[in-house]
Every structure is written in structure tokens, then in C-alpha cells.
N, C-alpha and C positions, 0 to 999 in steps of 0.2 A: 504494500500500500504506500509506503514512503517513497518508492521510486516514482510513483505517479505525481507526488507533490513536489519532488525535487526540482523539476524544470521550472515550476512556477516561483520558486523561492529566488531564483536569479532575477526575475522581473521585479520582485519586491525590493531587492537591494539596489536596483538601478533606478527606481522611482525616487526622484529628488524633489517632488512637488511639496511635500510636507516640510522638508528642511528649508526650502526657499520661503515658504509662508512664514515659518518661524523667524527667519532672518528679517523679513520685511516687518514683522510684528515688533521685533527688537528695535529696528530703526525707527519705527513710528513711536514707540515708547520713549526712545531717547529724544526725539524731536519734541514730543509732548512735555517731557520733563524740562527741556530747555525753555520752552514757552512759559510754563508755569513759574519757573525760577525767575525769568525775566520780568514777568508781570508782578511777581511778589516783590522783587527788588526795586522796580521802578514805579510801583503802584502809588506810593506816597508822594513822589515827585509829580506824577501826572495829576493826582488829586489836588495838590497845591496849585498847579498851573490852572486847572479848571476853576478853582475857587477864586484865584486872582482875576481871571477873565470875568467870572460872574460878578464879583464885587465892582470891577471896572465898568461893566455894562449897567449895573443897577445904580451906580453913583452918577452916571451920565444921563440917566433917566428919561 
């Protein structure tokens, strides 16, 4: 019975679709982590910028 399954096992080893999908998932996770870190680090500066713009617009009224 094993001799019937043996030729199919070579095809399983040659299939690289799962490995490629995992590689792309790791790349996407790295990009997402970079975006979240950037937003976290620059969030206060951007908030201050918008508050300055808002106060400038409301004072000119």
C-alpha cells in the first residue's frame, strides 16, 4: 500500500505555495508593525499640529 502513496509524496515536497503564503504573511506583519510604530511615535506631534490649526482657525473666526 505504501508504494502507491510514495509517488504522491514527491509532489507534496515540491509544492511551495504554503511557504510562499507564509513569507508574504510575515512581510505584511512587518509592514503593519512599522505603520503602527510610526503612528504611535508621531501621533502626539500630529495631534498638536491639528490643535494648532484648529485654534488658529477659531481665533480668526
